[in-house]
Backbone as CSV, one residue per row, in Angstrom:
resi,resn,N_x,N_y,N_z,CA_x,CA_y,CA_z,C_x,C_y,C_z
1,MET,0.784,-1.321,0.054,-0.037,0.056,0.075,0.914,1.272,0.147
2,GLY,0.358,2.091,-0.595,1.397,3.158,-0.892,0.577,4.460,0.087
3,THR,1.729,5.325,0.521,1.445,6.482,1.148,0.997,7.727,0.095
4,GLN,-0.002,8.659,1.040,-0.396,9.918,0.273,0.364,11.106,0.514
5,SER,1.034,11.529,-0.501,1.707,13.074,0.234,0.632,14.150,-0.307
6,GLY,0.888,15.274,0.268,0.191,16.468,0.171,-1.123,16.366,0.725
7,ALA,-2.013,17.471,0.815,-3.409,17.645,1.465,-4.417,17.138,0.861
8,ARG,-5.350,16.715,1.204,-6.542,15.792,0.574,-7.272,17.168,0.267
9,THR,-7.733,16.839,-0.937,-8.577,18.144,-1.577,-10.256,17.422,-2.103
10,ASP,-10.704,16.245,-1.376,-11.824,15.659,-1.660,-12.630,15.763,-0.317
11,GLY,-12.382,16.841,0.538,-13.303,17.283,1.701,-14.159,18.502,1.480
12,PRO,-14.925,18.863,2.177,-15.714,20.101,1.890,-14.998,21.345,2.053
13,MET,-15.369,22.488,1.267,-14.641,23.657,1.443,-15.375,24.496,2.472
14,ALA,-14.416,24.979,3.084,-14.781,26.068,4.246,-14.960,27.344,4.147
15,GLU,-15.015,27.789,2.742,-14.866,29.265,2.430,-16.178,29.876,2.371
16,ILE,-16.567,31.106,2.556,-18.076,31.342,2.390,-17.893,32.712,1.024
17,ASN,-18.653,32.252,-0.048,-18.647,33.195,-1.002,-19.480,34.381,-0.489
18,ILE,-19.058,35.540,-0.354,-19.779,36.648,-0.050,-20.044,37.683,-1.163
19,THR,-19.987,37.452,-2.454,-20.398,38.434,-3.383,-21.647,38.353,-3.398
20,PRO,-22.780,37.073,-3.493,-24.170,37.575,-3.587,-24.594,38.087,-2.238
21,PHE,-24.100,38.089,-1.129,-24.486,38.648,0.189,-24.224,40.096,0.138
22,THR,-22.994,40.491,-0.507,-22.633,41.966,-0.898,-23.912,42.711,-1.674
23,ASP,-24.219,41.719,-3.039,-25.179,42.336,-3.860,-26.522,42.542,-3.188
24,VAL,-26.950,41.583,-2.400,-28.424,41.848,-1.561,-28.396,43.003,-1.026
25,LEU,-27.161,43.258,-0.172,-27.080,44.465,0.837,-27.005,45.653,-0.068
26,LEU,-26.409,45.510,-1.096,-26.419,46.951,-1.897,-27.827,47.060,-2.449
27,VAL,-28.403,46.542,-2.681,-29.813,46.606,-3.353,-30.820,46.785,-2.324
28,LEU,-30.702,46.375,-1.191,-31.431,46.946,-0.105,-31.055,48.411,0.380
29,LEU,-30.039,48.574,0.334,-29.702,50.310,0.492,-29.928,50.934,-0.422
30,ILE,-30.087,50.737,-1.646,-30.587,51.459,-2.602,-32.166,51.549,-2.351
31,ILE,-33.009,50.602,-1.941,-34.189,50.639,-1.772,-34.403,51.384,-0.646
32,PHE,-33.836,51.388,0.314,-34.109,52.354,1.621,-33.967,53.690,1.407
33,MET,-32.851,54.017,0.491,-32.410,55.228,0.229,-33.746,55.960,-0.511
34,ILE,-34.095,55.063,-1.371,-35.385,55.767,-2.296,-36.681,55.973,-1.471
35,LEU,-36.816,55.035,-0.645,-37.984,55.022,0.359,-37.657,56.365,1.449
36,ALA,-36.732,56.503,1.705,-36.444,57.538,2.748,-36.595,58.977,2.102
37,ALA,-36.312,59.213,0.666,-36.516,60.188,-0.043,-37.857,60.482,-0.507
38,LEU,-38.606,59.386,-0.732,-39.964,59.672,-0.795,-40.867,59.898,0.391
39,ASN,-40.419,59.418,1.356,-41.222,59.304,2.890,-41.090,60.778,3.698
40,THR,-40.472,62.043,3.048,-39.892,63.251,3.876,-41.221,63.643,4.481
41,PRO,-41.075,63.964,5.776,-42.333,64.714,6.519,-42.527,65.993,5.952
42,PRO,-44.061,66.292,5.816,-44.496,67.472,5.409,-43.778,68.703,5.807
43,GLY,-43.044,68.855,6.849,-42.268,69.862,7.678,-41.451,70.286,6.988
44,PHE,-40.565,69.673,6.109,-39.404,69.753,5.313,-39.709,70.244,4.098
45,GLN,-40.947,70.347,3.751,-41.386,71.036,2.261,-41.648,72.276,2.576
46,LYS,-41.228,73.275,1.753,-41.687,74.731,1.822,-41.664,75.255,0.526
47,ASP,-42.676,76.223,0.494,-43.012,76.898,-1.041,-42.016,78.026,-0.906
48,LEU,-41.296,78.166,-2.185,-40.211,79.421,-2.230,-41.129,80.622,-2.719
49,LEU,-40.567,81.650,-2.294,-41.259,82.981,-2.995,-41.199,82.950,-4.529
50,HIS,-42.057,83.439,-5.035,-42.613,83.318,-6.419,-42.157,84.813,-7.084
51,GLN,-40.977,85.122,-7.611,-40.510,86.485,-7.841,-41.161,86.775,-9.223
52,ASN,-41.220,88.215,-9.226,-41.879,88.587,-10.790,-40.628,88.764,-11.418
53,PRO,-40.728,87.842,-12.815,-39.360,88.022,-13.426,-39.207,89.524,-13.920
54,ARG,-40.062,90.232,-13.969,-39.720,91.567,-14.588,-38.827,92.387,-13.656
55,VAL,-39.393,92.391,-12.514,-38.997,93.101,-11.294,-37.688,92.594,-10.530
56,GLY,-38.020,91.505,-10.458,-37.123,90.572,-9.409,-37.495,90.444,-7.997
57,TRP,-38.290,91.224,-7.561,-38.733,91.268,-6.239,-40.377,91.499,-6.214
58,GLN,-40.789,90.921,-5.253,-42.424,91.110,-4.830,-42.599,92.218,-4.029
59,ILE,-43.512,92.716,-3.910,-43.944,93.676,-3.040,-43.974,93.239,-1.581
60,ASP,-44.478,91.835,-1.417,-44.378,91.121,-0.074,-42.879,91.044,0.594
61,ASP,-41.967,91.518,-0.362,-40.667,91.413,0.639,-40.449,92.664,1.001
62,PHE,-41.163,93.560,1.054,-41.006,94.883,1.670,-41.961,95.181,3.180
63,ARG,-42.544,94.146,3.325,-43.508,94.259,4.508,-42.911,94.012,5.790
64,LYS,-43.553,94.391,6.690,-42.986,94.218,7.990,-43.170,92.954,8.646
65,ASN,-42.302,92.163,8.951,-42.355,90.761,9.384,-42.614,90.781,11.052
66,ILE,-43.088,90.042,11.761,-42.930,89.616,13.166,-41.491,89.380,13.556
67,ASP,-40.823,90.039,14.194,-39.406,90.038,14.469,-39.376,89.436,15.906
68,VAL,-38.644,88.045,16.194,-38.776,87.505,17.446,-37.233,87.324,17.386
69,SER,-36.575,87.601,18.868,-35.426,87.439,19.103,-34.948,86.673,20.308
70,ILE,-33.948,85.939,20.510,-33.922,84.956,21.850,-32.529,85.072,22.065
71,LEU,-32.145,85.849,23.081,-30.991,86.006,23.660,-30.187,84.920,24.142
72,ALA,-28.794,84.855,24.727,-28.173,83.691,24.941,-28.664,83.208,26.201
73,THR,-29.473,84.155,27.085,-30.073,84.165,28.332,-31.293,83.234,28.258
74,GLY,-31.575,83.519,27.113,-33.324,82.750,27.023,-34.347,83.696,26.769
75,ALA,-33.851,84.952,26.915,-34.961,86.137,26.949,-35.364,86.486,25.683
76,VAL,-36.566,86.429,25.584,-37.494,86.593,24.039,-38.091,87.669,23.956
77,THR,-38.120,88.645,22.961,-38.462,89.853,22.609,-39.372,89.529,21.177
78,ILE,-40.669,90.121,21.208,-41.331,89.860,20.188,-41.703,91.430,19.745
79,ASP,-41.442,91.763,18.322,-41.568,93.178,17.970,-40.664,94.161,18.743
80,GLY,-39.706,93.760,19.390,-39.201,94.575,20.615,-39.379,94.745,21.636
81,ASN,-40.704,94.001,22.067,-41.198,93.966,23.590,-40.714,92.895,24.056
82,ARG,-40.170,92.863,25.162,-39.631,91.698,26.065,-40.739,91.146,26.644
83,VAL,-40.536,89.919,26.316,-41.802,88.897,26.852,-41.411,87.770,27.904
84,THR,-41.927,87.682,28.756,-41.884,86.444,29.618,-42.265,85.207,29.263
85,SER,-41.578,84.167,29.696,-42.163,82.732,29.077,-43.546,82.107,29.531
86,SER,-44.027,83.101,30.689,-45.596,82.529,30.725,-46.436,83.472,30.033
87,HIS,-46.130,84.484,29.450,-46.932,85.544,28.499,-46.546,85.018,27.137
88,LEU,-45.767,84.181,26.844,-45.119,84.061,25.091,-46.371,83.710,24.422
89,TYR,-47.169,82.786,24.723,-48.265,82.204,23.686,-49.205,83.326,23.567
90,ASP,-49.628,84.261,24.633,-50.609,85.486,24.538,-49.964,86.498,23.574
91,ALA,-48.706,86.499,23.794,-48.158,87.842,23.195,-47.675,87.360,21.754
92,MET,-47.557,85.972,21.224,-47.340,85.855,19.839,-48.676,85.754,19.149
93,ALA,-49.813,85.354,19.959,-51.180,85.421,19.237,-51.650,86.937,19.042
94,SER,-51.120,87.776,19.934,-51.657,89.252,19.692,-50.593,89.909,18.515
95,ALA,-49.675,89.301,18.288,-48.681,89.847,17.238,-49.200,89.424,15.964
96,VAL,-49.575,88.084,15.897,-50.153,87.734,14.520,-51.519,88.381,14.165
97,ARG,-52.422,88.630,15.400,-53.641,89.254,15.336,-53.454,90.756,14.579
98,TYR,-52.279,91.475,15.226,-51.974,92.733,14.920,-51.309,92.738,13.547
99,HIS,-50.712,91.726,13.107,-50.169,91.815,11.654,-51.103,91.405,10.775
100,THR,-51.965,90.628,10.988,-52.949,90.135,10.020,-53.957,91.265,9.307
101,GLY,-53.932,91.200,8.207,-54.934,92.008,7.622,-54.116,93.500,7.334
102,ARG,-53.242,93.912,7.951,-52.617,95.309,8.010,-51.919,95.650,6.784
103,THR,-51.950,96.887,6.217,-51.475,97.101,5.121,-49.991,97.406,5.348
104,GLY,-49.125,96.598,4.517,-47.474,96.819,4.997,-47.144,95.805,5.933
105,TYR,-47.990,94.822,6.319,-47.518,94.081,7.518,-47.412,92.619,7.075
106,SER,-46.861,91.717,7.511,-46.904,90.363,7.220,-46.859,89.477,8.417
107,THR,-47.285,88.277,8.297,-47.556,87.339,9.444,-46.313,86.489,9.627
108,HIS,-45.159,86.647,8.689,-44.046,86.036,8.556,-42.965,86.436,9.747
109,VAL,-42.603,85.174,10.279,-41.883,85.570,11.578,-40.236,85.180,11.474
110,ASP,-39.763,86.338,11.785,-38.361,85.985,11.484,-37.748,85.843,12.956
111,LEU,-37.131,84.736,13.295,-36.878,84.159,14.432,-35.292,84.391,14.537
112,ALA,-34.672,85.248,15.160,-33.188,85.497,15.412,-32.865,85.008,16.671
113,ALA,-32.162,83.798,16.683,-31.734,83.277,18.035,-30.078,83.324,18.224
114,ALA,-29.695,83.603,19.090,-28.125,83.643,19.704,-27.531,82.356,19.396
115,ASN,-26.563,82.248,19.098,-25.837,80.813,18.944,-25.865,79.987,20.423
116,ALA,-25.713,80.607,21.476,-25.905,79.984,22.868,-27.331,80.059,23.183
117,ALA,-28.255,80.262,22.582,-29.568,80.308,22.912,-30.142,78.770,23.258
118,PRO,-31.009,78.852,24.590,-31.537,77.466,24.793,-32.243,76.843,23.910
119,TYR,-32.008,75.724,23.656,-33.023,75.025,22.495,-34.394,75.161,22.872
120,GLY,-34.721,74.891,24.263,-36.201,75.062,24.681,-37.061,76.102,24.397
121,SER,-36.217,77.256,24.453,-36.790,78.594,24.317,-37.304,78.651,22.868
122,ILE,-36.423,78.287,21.775,-36.446,77.958,20.400,-37.819,77.364,20.123
123,ILE,-37.917,76.360,20.704,-38.966,75.154,20.527,-40.326,75.882,21.007
124,LYS,-40.199,76.758,22.295,-41.402,77.381,22.778,-41.848,78.500,21.901
125,VAL,-40.964,79.284,21.132,-41.561,79.975,20.340,-42.152,79.759,18.897
126,LEU,-41.424,78.823,18.458,-42.250,78.022,17.382,-43.437,77.151,17.673
127,ASP,-43.475,76.638,18.704,-44.924,76.269,19.593,-45.905,77.326,19.331
128,ALA,-45.376,78.483,19.971,-46.463,79.761,20.274,-46.665,80.115,18.985
129,ALA,-45.619,80.054,17.915,-46.248,81.039,16.519,-47.243,79.694,16.029
130,ARG,-47.039,78.367,15.946,-47.823,77.454,15.386,-49.234,77.390,16.376
131,GLU,-49.416,77.526,17.310,-50.623,77.622,17.868,-51.262,79.117,17.718
132,ALA,-50.678,80.046,17.417,-51.049,81.138,17.156,-51.671,81.256,15.433
133,GLY,-51.538,80.088,14.855,-52.028,79.677,13.654,-50.911,80.324,12.591
134,ASP,-49.670,80.530,12.816,-48.727,81.318,11.978,-47.548,79.896,11.860
135,ASP,-47.341,79.306,10.820,-46.419,78.423,10.587,-45.301,78.876,9.610
136,ASP,-45.364,80.182,9.334,-44.434,80.563,8.192,-43.185,81.280,9.083
137,VAL,-42.297,80.405,9.509,-41.260,80.926,10.516,-39.825,80.478,9.682
138,VAL,-38.963,81.493,9.912,-37.685,81.404,9.225,-36.687,81.421,10.633
139,LEU,-35.751,80.633,10.818,-34.770,80.721,11.993,-33.379,80.974,11.531
140,ILE,-32.737,82.034,12.150,-31.833,82.698,11.765,-30.738,82.617,13.140
141,VAL,-29.605,81.832,12.990,-28.744,81.621,14.113,-27.761,82.784,14.174
142,GLU,-27.400,83.706,15.261,-26.609,84.464,15.017,-25.262,84.074,15.764
């Protein structure tokens, strides 16, 4: 009887072929990316101003907006009047009522917040504007 030299090759292979696995993962990644793009929440969709092509600006661009500022300490002012957090909702509602229907006034809210402003104060102002019926807000971080 003879002896065998070398390794045996007739046993099962212990290697995993990862090419089909990688293909499936890439297809799933593409599907999830497309679904995520289609399911954006409605808060992220905003109509942009439609400009007059002859002039370049609309008359609405020169209206007085509701100016809200938040300092780093959390102090809030609406149209130049300092407002406490307990009267924030009433002050925002009265500002929206004051600006509604007046010539030269707009209910657009310009929210200017300091870089170190508390996040909770910004959320309260946004909530007060939404509760007052105004969701046209722009946030400016200074």
